[in-house]
N, C-alpha and C positions, 0 to 999 in steps of 0.2 A: 805580804802576810797571807799565807795559805790558811784556809779554815776548813773544818769538817762539818758535814751536815749535823744539825742538832740531834741530841739524843731523844729517847722516848719521853722524857719528862718535859720537853719543850713543845711548844705549839705555835702555830700561826693563827691569825684571826680568820675565821670564816666570815666572808662578807655578810653584813647585816648584824653581826654580834659585836658587842662593845670591845674596844681596844683595851680598856681598863675600867675599873669601877668609877673613876672620875678622870676626865681629861681636862687639863688646864692649858689654855692658849695664852702665851706671853706675846703681846703685840705692842707696836709703836707706830706712830705716823711717819717717823723719819729715823734714819740711822744715827749712830753715835750717841745714843742716850743710855747705853749700858744694858740693853735688853738681854743680850746673851749672857752677860755676867750675872744678872739677876736670875735668869732661867736656870743656869747651872747651879748657883749657890742655893736657890730655893729647892732644887731637886735633891742636892746633898743634904740639906737641912731636913727635908721630909724623910729621907732614908735613915737619918740618925734617929728619927722617932720610931724606928722599927717598922716602917711602912715599906711595901714593895713598890719601887719607883722606877719608871722609865723616863728617858729624856730623848725626844725626837728633835734633832737639829734639822729643821726644815727651812733654814735660811739659805736657800739654794745658791745665791750669788755671793755670800760672805759667810761660809760655814766655819765659824771660829771655835766651836766647841772642842774639836779634836786637839787643837793647839792648847786650849785652856785646861785640858786634862792630861797634857804631856804626851799626846800621840802625834808623831810627825811622820811624814812619808815623802820620799823623793819620787821623781818621775820614773826612776828605774825600778822602784820597788813594786811588788805585786799589790794590787788593790783587792777590795772585797771580791770574793768569788760568789756568784749566785748559783744556788743549787736548786734544781727543779725537783719538787716533791713527786714521788712516783704516782700518787693517786689524786693530786690536786693541781690545778693549773697555775697556782701562784708560785713564785720563787720563795725559798726559805733563806733568810739572811740572819745569821747569828749576831745579836748585839754584843758590843764590847762592854764589860763591866768595869767601872772605876768608882771608887769611893762609895760602894754600895748601890750605885745607880747603873742600870742597863742603858746603854747609849747607842743610838743609831743616828748616823749623819751622812748627808750627801758628801761631806768632806772625806769620808772613807773611800769614796770612788775616785777622788782627785788627789793630786799631789798638792803640797802646801802652797805653791805659787801658780797653780793651774786654774784658769777660769772655766766656768760652765758655759761654753759658747754653743748653746743648742737652742733651737726654736721651741716655742711653748709646748708643742705636741710631744717632743722628746722629754722636756722637763716634767710634763704631766705624767708620762709613763714612769719616770723615775719616782715621782711622788706616789703613784699607786703602789709601787714596789715597797716603798718605805712604810706606807700605811698598812697594806695588807700582807706584806711578805716578810716581816721581821718576826723572828721567833721570840717574842717577849716573854712568854709564859704568863702566869697570873700576876696582875699588877693591881695595886691599890690606886696609884696615881700615875698618869702619863702627862708629863710636861712637854708641851710643843712650843719650840722656839720658832715663831713665824718670821718670815721676812718683813722688813718695815714697809709700810705703805698699804695700798688697797688695790693692787693690780689683780689680773686674772688668776695668778698663781695663788695668792692669799685666799681669794674667794673660792677657788677650787678646793683648796685644802680644808677650809671650813665646811664645804659642802660634803666632802667624803669622810670627814673625821667627826665623830659624835662628841662635840665639845660641850663640857658641863658648864664652863664659865671662862671668862677672859679677864686677864690682868692687863691694864694699859700702863705702859711705861713712858714717862716724860722726864725732861729735865727743866729747870726753871728758866725757860726761854719761850717767848711768845710763839715762835714758829713751831716748837715741839708740841705745845698745847693745841695750836691751830691744826696741825697735821693729825694729831691724835684724835681730834673731834671727827675727822673723816673716817678713821679706823673704827671709832665708836659707832658711827652711822652704819658702817659695813656689818658690824656684829648685830646691830638692831634689825637690819633688814633680814639677816639670816636667822633671827630669833634666838641668838646666843646671849645669855645673861652676862652682864658686866659685873664681875665680883668687886672691882674697885680699881683705883689707880695708885701708882707708886711714883713719887717724884725723886728721881735719882740725882746725885750730885747737888743736892739742895744747899749744901754748905761745905766748908772746908774745915777739917779737923787739924788744928795746929799741932804739930808733932812735939812741941815743947810743953805748952800749957794745957793741951787737949781741949781747948775752947773751940766751939763751932763758930766759924766766921762765914757770913753770907758773901759769896763771890759774885753771884748774879743778882740784879734787882728782882724782887719778887714779882711774878706775873700778876697783872690786875685780875681780880676775881671774874669780871665779866668776859675776859678773854681766855679763861682757864677751863679745863675739863670739869673742874668742880662746879662751875656754874651750870653745867648740863646735868647735874644730879649724880655725878660719879663720886663715890665715897673714897676719901683719901685713906689708904691703908697704911701709909708710912712715908716718911721723908728720909732718904738715906744720904748721909754726908759723903763727900768725896774723901776717900781714905787711901793713902798710898799703899797700905797693906793689901787692899783688894786688888789694885793694879799689879803689884808685884806677884801676888799669889797666882793670878791668871797667867802672867808671863812665865812663871816657873812650873806651870802645870799642876798646881795644887790649889783648888778653890779654898777661899778663906773660911767657908763654912765647915770645912773638914777639920780645922784646928780646934782643939779642945778649949783653948783660951783665946781671949781677945774680944774687944768690943764689937768689931765688925761681924765676927761669927755669931755672936749673941744676937745681933740685930736680924740676921737672916733666920735664926731659929725662932725668934719672936714673929717674924713675918710668916714663916711656915705655919705656926700655930694659928695666926690670924686667918690665913688662907683656908686652912682646914675648917675653922669655925664658919667662914662664909660658905664654903662648899656644903657643909653638913647641916647648915641652918634648915631646920624642918619647915620654917615658914617660907623659905625660898624667896626672900625679898627680891622683887624685880624693880629695876629703876624705871621711873616714869619718864616719858618723853616730855620735852618742853611744853607740848600742847596739852599735857595732863593725861594722855591715854596710856 
C-alpha cells in the first residue's frame, strides 16, 4: 500500500509537545485478557461521541488491531512507506482511519504472519517513530494499546509518551490479577495515574435467555487489583458478538444496536469522567502515601 506525504492540514508531534489532549494507556499484566479488543472498541465509542480519537497499537509482538479493523497484508504487499519531512528530522507516517478513529500500528510494517524478530534497540527505534512520527493532527484522545507485562519496551513507551491515565484490564483469574498488580506498580513508579480497572469476560451471556452466567470462580478480594485501591470501572461479559465482530473487521462498538456496543459506549463515558475529573483523584498506595 503506497502512501503519499500528509497534506498541509496534518502535523507530526514536535518532541516535548503533547500527542493529544489526553493519552489513555490500556495495559494488562498478561496476554489473552482482551486488552486490544477493549482498546479498539473504547476508541470507536469515544469517536462516536464526536471526539477526535487516535489509536496507537504499540503491542509490538502481537499487533492485532489491523486484523480487527479489516486490514490484511501479505508478505508480498507493500508496507508503510516512511517519508522524511524536509525540515524536521522525524519521519512522517500517515495514520489509517477506520470507524472515525486514526490508527497507527507496528502491524502496518509487518505481514499478518510475520514476527518482529528484532533486538530491543531496533524495537525502540520503531517505537520512537510511532510516537513522534505519525501525522495524527489534532486529537482529543489518544488510546495506546500497550504490550502485556512490564518489560523494557512498556517502560520505555510510558517514558516517552505523556500518559494522562491508565486502564488496567484483567479477567476473573488469579494470575491475571496478580500480573496486573505488577503493571500497576510500573505505572506508580512512573507517576502515571490509574484511572481504574476493567474485568473482561467476567461472565457469559446465554444466547437464548440473555442471562449472565459466571464461568470462572470469582477472584478473592485480597488477591485482586481491587484490594490495591483500583476502582472497578466495569465488568464486561463474554459475548460471542464481540469475538465475531473482531474476526470480521468491524468492532462491535461501531454497531448502532446491541448490548455489547452500549456497554462500550457507557465505558467511554465513564473513562471521560475519570479523565476530566477536576479533582484528579489519585489512588493511594497500600502504605497510605
